[in-house]
C-alpha positions in Angstrom: 31.0 43.5 41.8 31.3 41.4 45.0 27.8 39.4 43.8 29.4 38.8 40.4 32.5 37.3 42.0 30.3 35.1 44.2 28.7 33.5 41.8 31.6 33.1 39.2 33.2 31.2 42.5 30.1 28.9 42.7 30.1 28.3 38.9 33.7 27.4 39.1 33.1 25.1 41.7 30.1 23.4 39.9 32.2 23.1 37.0 34.7 21.0 39.2 32.4 19.0 40.8 30.8 17.8 37.3 34.2 17.1 35.8 35.2 14.9 39.0 32.1 13.5 40.0 30.1 13.4 36.5 27.9 10.5 37.5 24.8 10.1 39.8 22.4 7.3 41.0 20.0 6.7 38.3 16.3 8.2 39.0 14.5 5.0 38.1 16.4 2.4 39.7 18.0 4.3 42.3 21.6 2.7 41.8 20.1 -1.0 41.9 19.6 -2.0 38.0 18.5 -5.6 38.7 14.7 -5.7 39.3 13.1 -8.8 40.5 10.3 -9.8 38.2 6.8 -10.0 39.8 5.4 -13.1 38.5 9.0 -15.4 39.1 10.5 -13.8 42.1 14.5 -16.0 40.7 14.2 -13.9 37.2 15.5 -10.3 37.2 16.0 -7.8 34.3 18.1 -4.7 34.1 16.7 -1.1 34.2 16.3 0.5 30.6 16.9 3.9 31.5 20.4 3.3 33.1 21.3 0.4 30.8 22.1 -2.1 33.9 24.9 0.3 35.3 23.1 1.9 38.1 24.3 5.1 37.2 23.3 8.0 34.9 24.9 11.2 33.6 24.2 14.4 35.6 22.5 17.2 34.3 25.3 19.9 33.9 27.6 17.3 32.4 25.3 17.0 29.4 24.5 20.6 29.4 28.4 21.5 29.1 29.8 18.6 27.9 32.4 17.6 30.3 33.9 15.2 32.7 34.6 11.4 32.2 33.2 8.9 29.6 31.8 5.6 31.3 30.9 4.9 34.9 
């Protein structure tokens, strides 16, 4: 019974965390969405995974479909 209560407490804490903080740094660009060009260093492009925001949705938010909309 105590193990069940601990599991519920951990799950509730995780869901609250997802609600308050649904975004993390992008795993591809690590929060720096502007990549310099390799040939012309003054040129840049945005990360294609995060769309230039530098953030992506946490796995739990996608799984439970909770949290805020945009970063």
